[in-house]
N, C-alpha and C positions, 0 to 999 in steps of 0.2 A: 573475534566473535562474529559469527555469521547469523544474520537475522533475515528470516523470510518475510516478505511483504506482499500482501494481497489486499484487495478491496473491490468494491463495485461488483460483488458476487451475486447480488440480487436473488438470493434464496436458492441458488442452484447447487444442491447437495452433491450431485454427480461431479461437478467441476471441482468441488472441495476435495473429493476423493482423488481426482486426477492430479490436482496440484500436489497433494501429499506424495503420490506415486512418483512425480517428476522432480521433486525437490532434492537437491543435494543435502548433505547433513547441515542442519541449522540448530541453533540453541534456543530460539524463541521466534514468535511470529508477531507481526503488526498487521492489524486489519483497519483499512482506511474508511470504513463505513459503507453505507448503502447495503443494508441487510447485515448490520453488525451482529445480529443473532447468529449468523453463519460462523462467527468466531467461536461459539460454543462447540460446534461440530468440529471445527479445525483443532481446537484444544483437545477435545475428546479423542479424535482420531490420531493426532500426532503425538499426544502425550506431552506436549510442550506448552509453556505459558504463552498466552496471547494477550496483548494489549490492544484494545479496540476503541474506536470512537464512533459516534453517530453521524450519519450523513443526512442529506435532505430527504431521502426515502425511508428514514428510520423513525417515522412518527408514531408515537404511542407504544409500540411494541418493544422498544429498546430501553435498556437501563444504562446505556453507554453515555459517557460525557461527550460534549461536542469537541473537546480538546484534551489532550494529555501532554504534559511536559515532564521529561524524566532524563536522568543522566545515564549514559552507557559508554564505557571505555574512554572516559575523558571528554566526551561530546555531550552537549545538551540537545536532546531531540524534542521536536514539536511534532506530534501526531495530530492531524486534523483532516477532516474530509475536504475542507477548503472552500466550500460554497459560500461561506459567510465572509470570506476575506478577499475574494477577487471577483472582478466583473468582466464580462466579454472575453473570457478565456485568457485574461492578462495575468498569468501566474506569477509574473515578476512582482506583483503586489505582495505576494507571500514573503518575498525577501525583505520587503519593507517591514512587514509585521514581525519577521524573525529578528530584525534589528531591534525593534521595540521590545520584544519578549526576551531578548538576549539569548537566543538559541543558535546553534550551529547548523543543524540539519532540520529541514522541514520535510516530513513524509506526509503526502496528501493523495487524495483521489479525485473524484468528481468529473474530471475531463475524460476519463477512459482512454487516455493517451499516455503511453510510457514516456517518462522523462527523467533524465539525470543531468542536471545542469547547475553550474556554479554561477551565482550572482554575487560577485565580489567574493567575500569569504563565507557565503551561505550556500549550502548545497540543497537544492530542491529535488525531491525524488517522488515520482509517481509510478506505481507498478503497472499502470494500464488496467484494463479489465479483462479477466479471463472469459467472460461470457458476452459482453457487449462492447467489443473494441470499436474505437472511432478513429477518424482521421487517417484511414488507411493502415492503421496498426493491426497487429496480430493479437489473438488472445494471449495474455501474458500475465506474469507476476515477476517479482524481483527478489534478489538476494543482496543485502547490504553487508559488506564486510567492514568491521570497525576494529581498529587496534590503536590504542592511545599513542599519540605522537606521529601517526602515519595517516596520510591522506585517505579518506574513505573511498571504497570501491563499490560500484553498483553493477550487478550483472542481471540482465533480463533473460527470462526463460519463456520461450514461446511454446504454446501448447498445441498439440493436435487435438481437434475437437470433433467428436463423432455426433452428428446431428440426428442420428437414427436412420437416415437414408443414405447419406453420403459422408465420406471421411474427408474433411478439409484439413490441409496443413497450410494455414494462413501465412 
């Protein structure tokens, strides 16, 4: 099963269109919050189901939950924006919470920095941000490949972003 992951899209509808154009075939999407309303456009344009969560910028206008936990392909996934669970960019704290929540994979946003890293037997995945990358990263999203009994794989896709005046390939 291939799952597209994006988040921290911050209301940029043009970038949602670009993500859909650049995405290899996926079966569903996860949106890590910060303008979780963008998940509706993603769902409408892709025709695929989207599971979304609310981020720290989703005040009032979002009906998304702060966390979603669900099974896929024999793995228990925890989708969260992450801002409520770690401090000072210490994302390893999410692995501690994953142990408490008995989940295998944590998909999160907030840092705007792509990450796929194992902390013991917990996989932490952040797709980065397609509109406001940080830490020297490029505009990006991710594809998570899951198959029961096989180690998950994460691929990052970097986007070319047209700012209107210049074309940057970050």
